[in-house]
C-alpha positions, 0 to 999 in steps of 0.5 A: 342945323350945323353951326354956321349953316345959313337957312334962307327965309321961306318966300311969303309971296306965294309964288313958285319961284323956288320951284323954278329954281329947283327945276333949273338946278336939277336940269343943270346937273351936278346939283348936290343935296345941300343945294337942294335943301337950301332951295326946298327948305322943307316945302312939299316937292312938286310931283314931277320933280320928286324922283330927281330930288330923291335920286340926289338925296339917295346918292344914286343920281347918274349911276347906272342900274346896278340890277340891270345885269341881275338874272333874278336868281338868288344864289343862296345855299338854301334857295331850293328849300325857300322855293319849296316852302313858298310853293307849299305856302301858296298851295295852302293859302289858295286852296281855301278862299 
């Protein structure tokens, strides 16, 4: 933890008010990683909010799908060799169960 960084105490009431705070922060938008860390404080994430939290943690929230325009073809000079090797590997490994 960085000097001067304040860590709020974990709730001992057993309530889920932190989950409501987390959900509200995510719904409001513009939530940053530091805000999330202050709300979550190392507790297990609710499954329904996990994807949104990870997008913020990975800094990809609000960004478009960068692979949407990709045609799936790799333009490597050795692509034909890789393809041929893969086909041979598959043939060898499916011929003998």
